[in-house]
N, C-alpha and C positions, 0 to 999 in steps of 0.2 A: 504493500500500500504506500510505499515511499515514493516521493517525487510526483505525486498525482495532483498536487495543489488542492487537496481536500480542505474544506473550510469548516468553520464552526468549532464547537467543543468536541472533545473526544467522548464518544457515546459510552455510557455506563454499561450498555448491553454487551460490550466486549468482555466483561467479566464473566459472562456465561459460557465462554469458549474454554471450558475447563481443560481440554486436551492440548491447547495451544502451547507450543514450545518456543516460538519466535514471534515477536511483534515489532515491526519496523515501520515507523511513521515519519522517517526522515524527510525533511524538505517539503513538508506540506504547509498549510497555512492555518493550523489549529491555534485556537486562542483559549483563554479561560484557564481554569485550574485543572490539575490532574485528578481524575476520579478515583476515589478509594476502591471502587469495584475492581480495579486492575490487580489489587492484592489477592483476588480470588483465583488468579491464574498461577496456581502453585506449581505447575509443570514448566513454567516459562524459564528458558535459559538465556534468551536474548531479548532485551528491551531497549530499543533505540528510538528516541524522541527528539533528536537533534534538529536544529534549524527550523523551529516553529516560533510561535509567539506565546508560549505557555508561561504562566506566572503564578505567584503565590508560593505557598510552602508545599513540600512533598508530603503526601499522606503517609502516616505511619503504617497503614495497612500493607504497604509494599514490603515490609519486613517479613511478611508471610511467604514470600517467594524464596524458598530455601535453596533452589537449584540454579539461581541466576548466576551466569558466568560473564555476561557482557551487559553493562548498564551505562548507557550513553544518553545524557540529557543536555548536552552542550548546546550553546547558542540559543538560549531561551532567556527568560526573565525571572527564573526562580529566585527566591529571596529568603532571608532569615538565616538562622544557623543551620548547619548540616544536621539533619535529624538523627537521633540515636540508632534507628533501625539500620542505617547504612553499615554500622559496625557488626551487625548480625548477618550480613550477606557474605559469609565466610567462604563461599565458593566463587566469588567474583574474581575474575582474572583481569578484566578491563573495566576501569571505573573512570568515566569522563564526565566531570561536572563543570568543565571550563566554560568561560563566556556566559556567566550568569551574574547574579547579584548576591551571592552568599556572603555572609559577614561573620564577624567574631573570629575566634582563634581556630586553627586547624584542630579538630577534636581528637583526643587521645584514642577513642575507640577505633579510629582508622588503623591503629596498630594491630587490630585483630584480623585484618585482611591478609592472612599469611599465604594466600595463593595469588595475590595480586601481582600482575606483571606490568600493567600500565595504569598509572595514577596521574591524572591530568586535573590540576586545580587552578590553572592559570585564568587570568582576566576575571577575578572576582574582587571582593572587598575584604579579604582576610587580613587580620592584623596580628600583632604579637610576634613571638619568635617561631622559627621553623622548628617543629618538635623533634627531639632526638630519637624518638621511636621509629622514625622513618628508616633509620639504619638497621632495624630489625626485620624489615621486609625484604628478606634475602632473595626472593624470586623477582624483585622489581627490575624491569628492563628499561622502562621509560618513565621519567619523572618530570613534570612541568609545574613550576611554581611561579612562573613569570607574571608580571603585572598585577601584583597585589601590594599591600602596604605593610610588609613584614619589617621587623626591626631586629637589631642584635646580630649575632654571628651565625654563620652557617654551622650547624652542629658537626662536630668531628666524627660523629657516627656515620656520616655520609660515606666515609672511607670504607665502610663495611659492605657497601653495595657493589660487590665485585661482578654481579651479573648485569649491571647498568650499562646500556648502550646509548641512551639518549637522555640528556639533562638540559633543561631550559630554565634560566634564572634571570633573564633580562627584566629590568624595571622593578626590582624588589627592594633596593636600598640596603641589602644585606652587607655585612662585613665578614671577615674571616678569610679562609683560604680553601681553594679547591685542591684536594690532596693529589699527590702523584700516584697514589694507588689506583686512581681511576684511569690512568693513561693507557693501561693495557686493554681495557674493556670498551671504552667509549668509541662510538663511531659517529655520534652527532653531539655537538656541544654548542649551545647558544647562550652567551652571557654578555651583557653590556650594561652601561649605566643609564640607558634610555629610560626616561620616565622617573628617574630618581634625582633628587637635588644634589645628592652626594653619595659616594660609595667608597668603602675601604676594602672591598672584596679583591682578592688577588688569586692567582692561579699558578700551579706548578708549570714551569715552562714547557715540559714535555707535552702538555695538553694542546700546544700549538700544532702538534702533528696529528691531532685527531682528524680523520678524513673529511668530515663536514663540520669544521669549527668556525663559528662566527663570534669573534671576540672584539669588542670595541669599548673604549673608555675605561678599560680595566687593565691593570698592570700585572706582570709576573711577580710572584712573591720573591722577596730579597733572598730568602734561603731555599730557593726551589731546588728540585732534584738535580738539575743540570749543573748548578753552581756547586753543589756538594760533590758531584762526581769530579769536577775540575780540580777542586781542592785536594781530594784524595789522590788523584793522578799526579799532581804536582809533588805531594809528599812522597809518593812512591819513587818517582824519578830522582828526587834529590836524596834518596837514601834514608828517609826518616823511619821507614819500616824495615825491620831485619829481613 
């Protein structure tokens, strides 16, 4: 049903389709709030509602969908804090709530999504610090935090995300450093000072060799990995090591 430019509100009658495993309404012209009746679709594995004009808060009834693996509500106008039920969607591998109007801090219950591979939180109104629990999401492959109003340092636990291949941090105002431990895994990196009045974020110089790296307005860390290697090499040549 995606891309058909369907209009109006999403009908509550969809909740009667109890055997439905996928519902894709991408790119239609739906308005209004999301009906609680969708929570009756307990066999649903994919729910994609991106690129509509839906608004309001997400109904808690969606927490009943225990088999959901792909949840995409990007490019709408959903608002408020991220509801608690999202933390109960423990089978979710792809969670995209980007380009909405969610506010508050990134909730700790997202740390329960231990099967999550894609977590896209960009272009919302999140504040506070980036939580350290993100480092415990060991299966995470793609993480987007850009264009929010975060403060403080990037948590050092980011270094634990050894499966991460895509990281987007532009326009966050974060400080701290992007560790060299990410150099071996990342294939896409986007970080800049765009949208921030100031930034003290720096990066390990080896990240410049990431195949799809877009880095602007951000400097290499003074004690980056490449500098350390140069010092060690100099010491060895001059006989400081036996």
